[in-house]
MIMIMAR-21253 format. One record per residue (C-alpha): x, y, z; residue in three letters. Coordinates in steps of 0.001 Angstrom, whole numbers, padded with zeros to 6 digits, always signed. Example, Ala and Ser with C-alpha at 12.3 -4.5 7.8 and 13.67 -1.06 7.14 Angstrom:
<setors>
+012300-004500+007800Ala/+013670-001060+007140Ser/
</setors>
This chain:
<setors>
+030068+021581-021717Unk/+028248+024920-021672Unk/+028360+026744-018343Unk/+025507+028974-019425Unk/+023020+026116-019592Unk/+021026+025404-016446Unk/+020151+021723-016335Unk/+017141+020430-014382Unk/+016065+016856-013862Unk/+012450+016402-012689Unk/+010828+013259-011306Unk/+007076+012615-011004Unk/+005130+011139-008154Unk/+003585+007694-008462Unk/+004422+005486-005470Unk/+006161+002242-006373Unk/+006173+003368-010004Unk/+009219+005405-009020Unk/+011191+002240-009778Unk/+010359+002822-013444Unk/+011803+006358-013300Unk/+014968+005236-011536Unk/+015488+002342-013967Unk/+015167+004665-016966Unk/+017655+007017-015327Unk/+020057+004113-014836Unk/+019912+003370-018569Unk/+020412+007029-019475Unk/+023385+007371-017150Unk/+025011+004301-018681Unk/+024904+006007-022090Unk/+025731+009459-020684Unk/+028093+009046-017698Unk/+028214+012806-016994Unk/+024434+013239-016984Unk/+023858+013313-013231Unk/+027049+015159-012366Unk/+026169+017906-014846Unk/+022672+018455-013429Unk/+022220+021722-011535Unk/+018817+021108-009948Unk/+016971+017927-009024Unk/+013220+018283-008545Unk/+010959+015518-007306Unk/+007437+015058-006020Unk/+006317+012279-003685Unk/+008207+009120-004750Unk/+010151+011365-007136Unk/+011511+013310-004183Unk/+013280+010159-002940Unk/+015138+010057-006248Unk/+015830+013798-006344Unk/+017037+013960-002747Unk/+019150+010841-003212Unk/+020882+012240-006288Unk/+021448+015612-004628Unk/+022933+013818-001608Unk/+025336+011894-003844Unk/+023759+008436-003922Unk/+024276+006280-006988Unk/+021262+005264-009046Unk/+021867+001698-007891Unk/+021569+002815-004270Unk/+018357+004686-005053Unk/+016916+001641-006806Unk/+017448-000309-003601Unk/+014771+001866-001967Unk/+012348+000221-004407Unk/+013392-003356-003676Unk/+010557-005821-003152Unk/+011656-006262+000456Unk/+011583-002538+001203Unk/+008308-001849-000599Unk/+006533-004792+001008Unk/+007723-003466+004367Unk/+006623+000117+003588Unk/+003135-000985+002557Unk/+002359-003054+005634Unk/+000376-003516+007738Unk/-002699-002546+005757Unk/-005728-000915+007399Unk/-009288-000174+006320Unk/-008913+003201+004604Unk/-012523+004137+005308Unk/-011670+004907+008908Unk/-007958+005765+008871Unk/-005018+005999+006424Unk/-004383+002760+004573Unk/-000836+002570+005976Unk/+001181+004016+008806Unk/+004230+006015+007679Unk/+006462+004410+010323Unk/+007975+001844+007951Unk/+008487+004409+005193Unk/+010352+006632+007640Unk/+012540+003719+008723Unk/+013481+002926+005116Unk/+014311+006588+004453Unk/+016406+006765+007615Unk/+018414+003779+006393Unk/+019327+005902+003353Unk/+019649+009456+004690Unk/+021334+010475+007962Unk/+018809+011548+010584Unk/+020231+015060+010958Unk/+020934+015724+007279Unk/+019434+019053+006223Unk/+018591+020345+002762Unk/+021441+022855+003009Unk/+023879+019961+003479Unk/+023082+018420+000080Unk/+025681+018626-002675Unk/+023222+019779-005344Unk/+020142+021998-005434Unk/+016746+020390-004916Unk/+013090+021347-005176Unk/+010477+019312-003307Unk/+006766+020247-003574Unk/+004316+019571-000761Unk/+001067+021034+000546Unk/+000613+022433+004037Unk/-002992+021774+005076Unk/-002717+023854+008254Unk/-000177+026659+007990Unk/+001877+027364+011097Unk/+001668+031041+010146Unk/-002065+031714+009921Unk/-003835+028354+009911Unk/-004788+028430+006221Unk/-003601+025876+003685Unk/-000981+026642+001058Unk/+001451+024999-001369Unk/+004990+024607-000102Unk/+008200+024210-002077Unk/+011152+022928-000076Unk/+014536+023816-001490Unk/+018088+024555-000454Unk/+018291+027823-002366Unk/+019273+030549+000068Unk/+016579+033027+000913Unk/+013679+030594+000514Unk/+013619+029876+004226Unk/+013482+026096+003881Unk/+017134+025064+003660Unk/+017301+024131+007357Unk/+014568+021511+006977Unk/+015665+017934+007513Unk/+015837+015785+004372Unk/+013765+013058+006059Unk/+011035+015580+006867Unk/+010976+017003+003342Unk/+010633+013479+001940Unk/+007749+012666+004276Unk/+006064+016021+003608Unk/+006013+015360-000111Unk/+004978+011698+000005Unk/+002060+011831+002459Unk/-000517+010721-000117Unk/-004081+011200+001184Unk/-005884+007926+001921Unk/-002608+005977+001720Unk/-000502+007698+004391Unk/-001269+010067+007271Unk/-000439+013722+006912Unk/+003019+014515+008257Unk/+003522+017594+010408Unk/+000516+019289+008761Unk/+001684+018379+005212Unk/+000225+016149+002505Unk/+001541+014833-000796Unk/+003036+017361-003202Unk/+001223+015595-006030Unk/-001866+017560-005064Unk/-000278+020659-006608Unk/+002682+019495-008728Unk/+002882+015765-009385Unk/+005211+016707-012220Unk/+007520+019370-010718Unk/+008810+020699-014058Unk/+006839+023958-014065Unk/+007687+024637-010428Unk/+011345+024113-011336Unk/+011117+026734-014060Unk/+009555+029255-011685Unk/+012142+028693-008969Unk/+015074+028729-011383Unk/+013869+031958-012950Unk/+012988+033918-009841Unk/+014968+032740-006825Unk/+018109+034571-005747Unk/+021083+032401-006583Unk/+019375+031036-009676Unk/+017884+033889-011761Unk/+018153+031868-014960Unk/+016737+032873-018321Unk/+014230+030587-019978Unk/+016460+030116-023010Unk/+019251+028784-020786Unk/+017140+026131-019046Unk/+017071+022489-020001Unk/+014593+020141-018350Unk/+014611+016375-018555Unk/+011301+015221-017089Unk/+011089+011539-016175Unk/+007642+010127-015492Unk/+006462+007016-013686Unk/+004584+005531-016634Unk/+001155+006441-017957Unk/-001928+004358-018465Unk/-005067+005521-020245Unk/-007438+004997-017336Unk/-011112+004554-018094Unk/-013542+005620-015419Unk/-016157+002894-015279Unk/-019751+003846-014689Unk/-022063+006759-015331Unk/-020307+009652-013575Unk/-023408+011826-013950Unk/-024836+009937-011003Unk/-021733+009900-008853Unk/-021550+011533-005461Unk/-018799+011819-002871Unk/-018535+008065-002244Unk/-018143+007119-005920Unk/-015643+009879-006733Unk/-013668+009187-003588Unk/-013791+005431-003132Unk/-014660+003771-006444Unk/-011996+001177-007241Unk/-012200+001221-011048Unk/-009817+003027-011232Unk/-008845+003264-007545Unk/-009891+006543-005916Unk/-010792+008263-009202Unk/-010733+011813-007857Unk/-007217+011333-006476Unk/-006116+009723-009734Unk/-007452+012664-011724Unk/-005763+015160-009392Unk/-002385+013415-009589Unk/-002345+012391-013250Unk/-004200+015398-014629Unk/-001819+017987-013274Unk/+001157+015999-014616Unk/-000110+016447-018150Unk/-000864+020123-017538Unk/+002615+020776-016130Unk/+004203+019093-019129Unk/+002141+021212-021504Unk/+003028+024490-019764Unk/+006698+023569-019457Unk/+006921+022666-023132Unk/+005205+025920-024109Unk/+007777+027890-022098Unk/+010933+026000-023048Unk/+009947+024524-026413Unk/+012498+021904-027474Unk/+014648+022594-024425Unk/+012100+020525-022497Unk/+011902+016759-022941Unk/+009644+014292-021209Unk/+010090+010540-021151Unk/+007107+008656-019769Unk/+006483+005217-021300Unk/+003027+003755-021510Unk/+002192+000927-019143Unk/-000428-001590-020209Unk/-002338-001767-016933Unk/-003292+000329-013944Unk/-000580+000076-011288Unk/-001640+001644-008013Unk/+000998+003434-005973Unk/+001141+000653-003350Unk/+001055-002330-005724Unk/+004626-003486-005025Unk/+004013-006877-006672Unk/+004180-005044-010009Unk/+007781-003902-009479Unk/+009245-006576-011827Unk/+006757-005547-014513Unk/+007663-001859-014132Unk/+011387-002626-014338Unk/+010763-004610-017496Unk/+008836-001703-019054Unk/+011658+000699-018166Unk/+014321-001598-019608Unk/+012466-002288-022843Unk/+011113+001170-023743Unk/+012761+003236-026462Unk/+015123+005881-025067Unk/+017096+006641-028223Unk/+015203+009921-028631Unk/+016203+010849-025076Unk/+019873+010107-025657Unk/+019762+012127-028875Unk/+018199+015071-027046Unk/+020772+014859-024252Unk/+023635+014947-026762Unk/+022109+017839-028672Unk/+020639+019936-025881Unk/+022079+019021-022500Unk/+025844+019166-022894Unk/
</setors>
C-alpha cells in the first residue's frame, strides 16, 4: 500500500438518503476490507457528516447504519410542525440519537482519523456577518476543540426542516458534496500539504433523481420558489443538488481519474425526511452496479 497516496472519502448530504451511502459503503468494505482503515480523511456534509464522524471515531458501518433505522428516523422526524411559521421539526430528537452514538464530551481532536465537516455560520461570532465554516481536526484550523455533537448539528441544520444551531445552518448550502473542500484543505492546511497527484477521492452520493420543476417558472415569485411542493422547496433542492454536481465537476477536473463518484439513480423524488422510503433506498444501494468502483479501488486506492 502506497504511503504517498492521500486517500479521502467524501459523503454527500441528503437526509435519510444517507442510508443509501452507508449501504454502498458496506458493500465496498465487504469487497475491500482495508478500505476504511486506509482512508486518511473522511469528509461529510449534513447527513454525510454522521457517516464521516462515525468512521473517524471508529464505528463500524453496521453501527452507522443503525442511525438510519426506521425507528430512529421516525423519532428524528417527529413531531411535525407547519413549516410556514417555524421549522418543520425540532432538533431535540436528532440530538438525542446522535448522543446515543457519540459521547457527549467527545471533541474533533479526539477522533482517530481526520475529518472535514462543512457548515454555514449565518451570524459570525467575530463580526456578525455570515460565512462558510469548515470544521476539522487538523491542527491550526482552530476548530479541533469543537464537540463532535455540535459539529454534526451545525452541518445538518437544514433550513425549513430544522432550526439553526448555535448560529449555523446546513453545510449543504455551500458544499453538499464536500469533495472540492477536501481537496482545498488537503492541499493547503498544515499537517496535510498534499499534492494533487497524490490525492485519491472516493465520493459517495445519496442517489440522484432527475427532478422536473412543474409549472411556468417565469411567473414564480418568492412563494413558488420557496414553498412549491413539486419538487419540494425547489430553491432549496436546486441549491443542494446543483452544487453537488458542480463540486463533482471541479474535483474531477483537478484530480482526473484519481477522483471517482458513485451516485446511483433513484426512480423517484425522496425528500430528506421521507423515512418510509428507507427500504427502497437500501434496495437501490444493494442492487446498483459497484464493479467499476471496486476496480477503481484496486487500481487507484491501494
